[in-house]
C-alpha positions in Angstrom: -165.4 17.2 71.1 -163.3 14.5 69.6 -164.2 12.8 66.4 -164.2 9.1 66.3 -161.6 7.6 64.0 -163.2 6.0 61.1 -162.5 2.3 60.8 -161.3 0.8 57.5 -163.9 -1.3 55.8 -163.0 -4.9 56.2 -162.7 -6.6 52.8 -165.1 -9.4 52.2 -162.4 -11.3 50.3 -159.6 -11.0 52.9 -158.6 -14.6 52.6 -157.7 -14.3 49.0 -155.5 -11.2 49.8 -154.0 -13.0 52.8 -152.7 -16.0 50.8 -150.0 -14.5 48.7 -147.8 -17.6 48.2 -149.9 -20.8 48.1 -147.8 -23.8 49.1 -145.2 -21.8 51.0 -146.1 -23.3 54.4 -146.1 -26.8 53.0 -142.6 -26.2 51.5 -141.2 -24.7 54.7 -142.5 -27.7 56.8 -141.2 -30.2 54.2 -144.5 -31.9 53.6 -144.9 -33.5 50.2 -147.6 -32.1 47.9 -150.9 -34.0 48.2 -150.4 -35.0 51.8 -151.9 -33.3 54.8 -149.7 -31.3 57.2 -149.8 -33.1 60.5 -151.4 -31.3 63.5 -148.2 -31.7 65.5 -146.1 -30.0 62.8 -148.7 -27.2 62.4 -148.9 -26.5 66.1 -145.1 -26.4 66.4 -144.8 -24.0 63.4 -147.5 -21.7 64.8 -145.3 -21.0 67.8 -142.5 -19.8 65.6 -141.9 -16.1 64.9 -141.7 -14.7 61.3 -143.5 -15.7 58.1 -143.6 -19.4 58.8 -145.4 -18.8 62.1 -147.8 -16.4 60.5 -148.7 -18.8 57.8 -149.2 -21.7 60.3 -151.5 -19.5 62.5 -153.5 -18.5 59.4 -153.8 -22.2 58.4 -155.1 -23.1 61.8 -157.7 -20.2 61.6 -158.8 -21.2 58.1 -159.1 -24.8 59.3 -161.6 -23.7 61.9 -163.7 -21.9 59.4 -164.3 -25.1 57.4 -166.5 -26.6 60.1 
């Protein structure tokens, strides 16, 4: 008999741990502080590889959670 692999407990505060450098996406996209990042820029950045793409995808996910 095989034992089932135990899953890690998902942290309730995963968002706080996911955002290590606040403002990094805004800086990478060249959007001034206090202005919204346009949807067009966010979608284009989400297709990129690397950290910028990861941050953009997370931003899109967090935006959906607000509703």
